[in-house]
N, C-alpha and C positions, 0 to 999 in steps of 0.2 A: 847365661840362662840360670834361673833359680833352681834350687835342688828339688828333684822330683820327690813327691810325697806319695807313698804306696801303702795301701791297706791290705793286709793278709787276713782273709777270713778262713779260719781253719788252722789246726795245729797238729795234724796227723803226720804220718811218715813222709808224704810227698812235700809237706810244707817246708821241710828243711832245705831241700835242694832249691826251691823257689826263693826262700829267704837268703840263702847263700848267694844266689845270682843277683838279687836286689842289692845286697851289701857290696858285691863286687862292682856294681854299676854306680855306687855312691848314692843310692836313694835313701831318703829318710823313711824308715819303716815303722808301721803301726800294725798291731796284731790283736785279734780277738777270737775267742773260741770258747765253747762250753767246757773244754778241758785242754790242758797242755799249753795254753798261750803264754803263761808266765815263763815256762822253760824256753820257748822260742824267743821271747823278749830278752831273757838273760843271755842266751847263747849268741844272738845276732845283733844285740844292741838296738832292738826295736822298742817302741813305746807300747806298753800294755794298755789296752782300751777295754772298757767295761762291757760294751755291747756293740752290735752292728750299726745301729743308727748313729751312735756317737762317732764311730770310725768313719762312716760315710761323710760326715761333716768336716773331716780333717784332711782328706787325701785328694789326689788327682786321679789315681788309678786304683782299681780294686782287683785283687788277685784272689780268685775263689779256689780253694783247695779243700773243700768239705766233701762229705759223702755225696755220691752222684744224685741221689733223690732231691738234694737241696740246691743243686746248681742253678736251675732255671729261676727259682724264687730269688736267690741272692743276686743273680745277674739283673733281673728286672728291677729290684730295689735300687741297685747301684745306677742303672741306666736312668731311672726316674729322677735321680739326683744329678743327672748330667755328667756322669763319670764314665771314663773309658774302662773297659773290663777285659781281664784275662781270666779265662775259665778252664780249669782242668777238664780233660775228656771224661765222659761224654758231655757234650754241651747241655743235654737234657735227657730224660728217660725216653722220650718219644720224638719223632721227627716233627710232629705238630707243635710240641712245646719248644723245640729248638728253633723252629721257624718263627714262632712268636717272639722269642728273645731277639733274634736277628732283625725282625721287623721293628721291634721297639727301639733297638739301637739305631737303625737307619732313620727312623722318624725323629729320634732325639738328636741326631747329628753327632753321635759318639761312636767310638771304635770298639768292636768286639773281636776278641782273638781267642779261638778255640786252641788249647794247648796240646797239639798233637806232636809230641816231642821227637818221634822217630824220623820225621822229615828233616830233623837237624842232626841226625847221627851220620857221621861221615861215610860209613859204608853204604847206607841206603841212598844218601844224596849222590854218591859216586855212581851207583847203579842207575839212578834216574837220569843223570847227565849222559851216561853212555847209551842208554836206551834212546834218548832223544837225539843223540848224535848218529844213530843208525849203526852202532858198533856191532850189534848182533842181528842186523837186518830187521825184518818185520816181526814184531813181537807176537808170540803165539800162546805160550803157557807160562803161568807163574805159580810158584809153590812157596808158601810161607808156613813157618812153624814157630810157636812160642809156648814154652812150658816152664813150670816152676812150682814151688810149694804153694798150696792153697793159702789165701789170706786167712787171718785169724779173727778179724772183726766181723760180727754177725751181718751187718748191712750188705756186705758183698754177696750174700747168698739169698737175698730177697729179690727175685727176678722182676716182680711187678713195679718195684720202686727204684729201678735203675741198676740193680745188681746183675749177677750172672756172668758166666765165663766169657760169653760172646761180647756182651756190652762192655765189660770192664777190661778183660785181657785181650781178646781177639780184635777189638776195635782198632788197635794200633795197626795190625796188618790189613784190616779192611781198608783203612785210610791209605796205607801204602799201595795196596792193589789198585785203588781208584787213582791214586797219584801217578802210578806208572802207566796204567792202561786205559784210564778214562771211565766215563759213566757206566753203570751196571744195568743190564736188561733183566736178568732173572737171578734168583737166589735159591739155592737148595741147601738145607742144613740138617744135620743129625746130631744128637747128643746122647752119651751113655755114661752113667745111668741117667734116666730122665729126671726132670724136675717134678716134684710131687708137692701139691698144696703150696706152691710158690716158693718152696725151699730147694735150692740147688744143692745136690749132694757133693761130697768131696771124699776121695778123688773123683774128678769128672773130666771127660774128654769130649770135645766137639769138633766137627769137621764141616766147613762151609765151602760150597762151590759157587763161584760167581761166573756168570756168562756176561761179559762186557758187550756193550753195544757195537763195538768194532769186531766182535768175534773172539777176542782173547778169553781164555779160560783161566781162572784163578782158583787154586786149591789152598785153603787156609785151615791149619790145624792148631788147636789150642788145648792145653791141659792144665788143670790145677791138680797137683800131685800131693803125695804124702809129705808131712813135715820133714824138712831137711833136703828135699829134692833140689838140686842146683838149678838155677835159672839158665835157660838156653833159648836162643833164637836163631833162626836161619831163614834165608831167602834164596831162591833160585829163579831166574827168569830166562826163558829160552825163546829164541827166534829162528828165523830162516837161515841165519849165518853163524849161529853160535849161542853161547849162554853166558850168564853172569851169575855168580853165587857167592854167598857169605854165610859162614856158620860160626857163631860166637864160641863154640866149644873147641874149634880147631885152632884158630889163631885170629889175628886182627887184620887180616889181609883179604881184600875182595879179589876173588879168583875169576879170571876171564878165560873161557875156552871158546876161541873165536877164530874165524878164518883170517889169517894175517896177510896183509898186502905184501907184495914183493919188497924185500928190504925193510919190512916193518919192524917195530920194536917188540919187546917181550910181550907175552900174553898175560903177564901179571901186572895189575895196577899197583901203584905205590901203596904202602901201608896206610890205612885210614883210621888212625887213632889220634884224633885231635886232642891237644892239650886242654882245651876248655870243655867244660861240661855241655852236653847238648841242651840241658835245661837253661844254662846261661845263654847259649846261642839263640834259643827260641825267644827268651825274654828280651835279649839285646836287640833282636830283629824287630820285635814289636815296638820297643821304645824308639828305635831308629826310624821305623815307618811313621810313627807319630811326628817326630821332629822333621822328617824330610818330606812329609806329605805324600807318601807312596804306600802301595799295598805291602802287607807282610806276606811271608811265604804261605801262611795258612789263612784262609778267608772264612767268614761265617758260613758261606755256602758249603765249604769243605766239611765244617763241623756238622751241619745239617745232614749232608749226604752220608757221612759215616754212621750217624744215628739211624738214618732211614734204612741203610743196608742191614745193620744189626737188628733193627725191628723186623725187617722182612725175614731175616734168618729165624727168629723166634716164631714168626707166623708159619714159616715152612715146616719147622719141627712140629708145630701143632697140627698142621694139615697133612703131614707126611708126603708132601709134594713140593715141587718148585713153585716159587712165588714170583710174579712179575713185579718189578720195581717201577712204580709210577713216578720216577724222577727223570724228566726228559733232558735235563741239562745241568749246568753247574752254576748258573746265576742264582742269586738269592731270590729274585722275583719268581723265576720258574719253579724252584724248589718249594717256595712258600705256597705257590698256587697248587702244586701237585699234592701237598700234604693237607690242604684244607678239607 
């Protein structure tokens, strides 16, 4: 098989872990960006390309790691050239725009992969597997938290163009909540301090409550804190027969408090600290799905749904009330129809 040719659009902080994954996969890399592309090219052995249009003519896959407001446009340009696309989250600023990207990829016969990396983190994947196996009985309540220093780049704080603590930070846990418990019926959200004139304050905290269609309740907390605040993430899922939890600040073990069968094993799962980066794992999964003709772990519908829930959270904050999510299922066709 010929060497895979990959074009990286963007050279910000997240571009380096993507570039490292492509290098580990033996891909031939190209990179273009308004700033920082030369450094990425030098560090990872990529070819520096002058502009996006030139890059699109050189590669097989496009990897979009630019500011969120540009994701949909770059994805549509790549799809129009018949290229497969990996796009960092969020897939677009709105569910309607995300659905348009997915629809374009489907019509062009190319693959679209929303890069929701937490699905590839061992601790979360283990919880998903144990929930599905009935390890804690019937799922009832989920709690997620994600906090750290506020980003320094201005575009993160423009809510209307794809920024904001919910759409950028908390969308990771929104995706996990849906992955664990299924589609969402209603969304209620609060934020303190509030966004004023489209500028998100910092520090800022938000809390989002999801009521899933199966009755499960998800509580999602996110904070952008003061400079120097250490990053921390945690998850706890509780069911009729126990709970599963993980907290990055405690250790690297997923803890299970569950009813044990007679003669059963310990209530601790093995340590979940994989040697490979989850960014490598997600990109490797997409490449393997292309070569093997199978679905990747994350679908375009997943990317659309995460954006739709985030969008509903902002609508709830504006209304001061719960918002019903008009996304009846997880297929691309249904979600596209719902957001038209």
